[in-house]
N, C-alpha and C positions, 0 to 999 in steps of 0.2 A: 527554427527550422527543425525537422526532424532528419538526421542522417540515415537514410534507408539503406544504402549499399554496405556501410560498416554494420548497423543492426542486422541485416541479413547474414552477414560473416559470422557475428556474434552468436546468431541464433544456429547455425550450422555447428559450430563449435559446442554450444551448449547441448544441443540434441545429440551429440555423439558422445558427450561425456556424462552427462545425467539423464535420469528418469524425469521424462517430461510429467511432471506432477501437479494435482489439482489439490485446492486445500483439504480434500478428505483423505489425502495421502499423510497430511500431518498427523492426524491421529493415529496411523500405522507407525511412525517414527517415534510417537511420545509413547505408545504404549509396547514398544520392542516388537512389533510385528512386521517390521519392514523385511519382506522377502524377496527383494530385488539384489542384484550383483553389483548394480551402481547406485550411487547416492541420488536422491530426489532433488527437484529443483523447482519451486513455485516462483512463478514470476508475477511482479505486481507494478502498476503503473498509478501515478498521483495525479490528481488535480482536475480530471476530465477535460483534458485539451483535445480539441478537434483532431489534432494530428495523429492523436492515438488510435483513433477509429478510422481515419483515411489512409494511413501509412503503417502503422504499427500492427494492427488487426490482421490484415491481408497476411503480411509475413507470417505472423504468429501461426496464424491458421494452415499456411502453407507447409511448417514444419511442425505441426501437430500440437502446439501448445495451447493451453488455455491460461488464461492469466485473471487475476483479481484486478478491478479498477477501482481504486479509492476515490470517491466524487462527493466533492462538496454540494449540496443540492442547491444553496443560494447562488452558486454559479450557473448552473443548469436554467434556473428560474429567472436570472437577469435578462431583462431586454438585450437584442442584439447590439443595438447602438451604444451601449453602455457597457459591455463586457470588457473591453479594453481598459476603462475606469476601473471597474471592478477588480481586474487583475492587479493593477498599480496599487489600489487600496489595499488589497489583502495578499499581496506578496506572492502571486503567481506568475511564473515566468512565460506567460503567452498572451494571446488577447482573444481567442475564439474557443467556446466550450462546444462540448458534445449538446446535440439535440435531444429533445426527448426521444424521438424514434432512435437517435443513436443508443440512447441508454437502455432502451427496451431490447435492442439487439443484443447488447453485453449480456442483460440480465438473462436472457435466453440460451445464448451461446458461450458464456464465459461466466465471470463472477463480479458482484458489486458490491462493494463495500462503502461505509462513510469515511469521509475525510474531515470531520465536523461539518458545521452547517455552513459556515464560511471560510474555510481555511483559516481558522484560528488556533494560534497556539494555545494550549490549554494549561497556562502556567497558574501557581497558586495566587497569582493578581485577581483571578476571574471570581465573582460573585457565583453563588449556588445556581442562581437564575441563568446567569450567561452559560454555565458549564451544561446544564440541562438542555438548554438551546442547542449547543454545539454536538452534546453527545445524543441526548434523546430524541429531540425534535428532528435532529438531521436522520436519524434511524426511520422515524416515523414519515418524514417526507419522502424518501427513497421508497419506501415500501409502498407509498401511494402512486408515486410515477412508474414503479416498475412490476407491481402486483406481485414482488416475491417477498420473502423473509429475509431481512438484511441481518447478515450473521458476523460480519467482519468490520473492525473498525481499525483504521490506519491513523496513528496519532501525525500532527503536522508538526514540521521543524525540525526535531532531533537534538536541537541544543540540551544543554542540561536542565537550564531553567524552564524549559516547554513541557514537562511532566510534573502535573501537580497532583497533589494527594486526592483532592476532591474528584478530579476527572478520572482517575485511576479508579475510585471508589464507584462512581456513575456507571463507568463502563461495565464495570463487573456486576452491576445490578440491573442493568438495563437490557439483558436478554442477548447479547453479543456472546459467540462462541469462541471467537478468536479475535485478539488485538494485536497488532503489529507496530513495533517500534523500531528506532534506528540501531546503532551502534554494532552492526556485525559480529553474528554468531550463529553457528550451525543448530539446528533442531535436534535436540537428544532426547532420550527417557525422563529427564530431568527438567525439560522445557515446561513452564507454565503456559498453558494454551491462550491466557490474556496478556501474556508477555513475551512475544515470540519477535526476536532480533531479525532486521532485515540487513542485506549488505547491497549499498548503492552500486549501480551501473549505470553507464551513459551511454545513449547510442551512439555519440561520435568517437567513443574511446578506441584504440585500437586492440586487436586480439590480445597483444601482450599485456595490455592494462588490463584487461578484463582477467585474463588468466592470474595476474598477480592479486588482483583484488578478490579472487576466492581461493588463493592458496593457504590461506589462514593466518598469514601475517597481519592484515589488517584486524583480525580476530583479536589477537594479542594488543595490538596497539589501542584498541577500545576498551580493553579490560578496565582501566582506572575509571573510566566514565561509566562503563557498565555498574560498576559498586557504588559510585557516588549516587547515581541516580536512583538505584534501589535503595540505598541507606536512605535516602532524603523521603522516599515515599513510606517508609516504614513508622 
């Protein structure tokens, strides 16, 4: 279930504390052209779950936010009667996906990115053909479904082993402008557009928990993991 009341409380806080940013603001931050008095915040949602469109989107739009929705197109294409089994098989915490009409709405009014083809962790265990399906074919399929260029990729999982060298190379060569990983760190002028860290927030969290997650301490805690992952990809 989606915790609408706590999520709305979070959005009120985020709106008052940050600039409601779009992916285009990222380039301003990276190139030292940030001309706002407050820091920016880009919101993103993973997996293509129906409650994102039915609950989260109306609240986002109420408070002036546009978000990136990272979607595995295999989930959208899955027949309705088997989506619950698809979620269990592919480690998605839900049962119901966006419809194609939902996806079109998000492509017109927000931003859509690839979250691999079937919510697969892109470890070094995958073959080149598997990686191409998850990175390249997912982009092509989402472009077919939305009629828009898919410029964003969101890695799946976030565990240290889920970042593979071949996948990183494929993302770089496949026409994505930005890719997003975990392990919590702000965007700065030294940020690689194809390696943007995200900070996890949950709709069920209290406001005090959200404030803590954004205070910088989790960024420090994730520092060793960030270094190990990057070293493993070199």
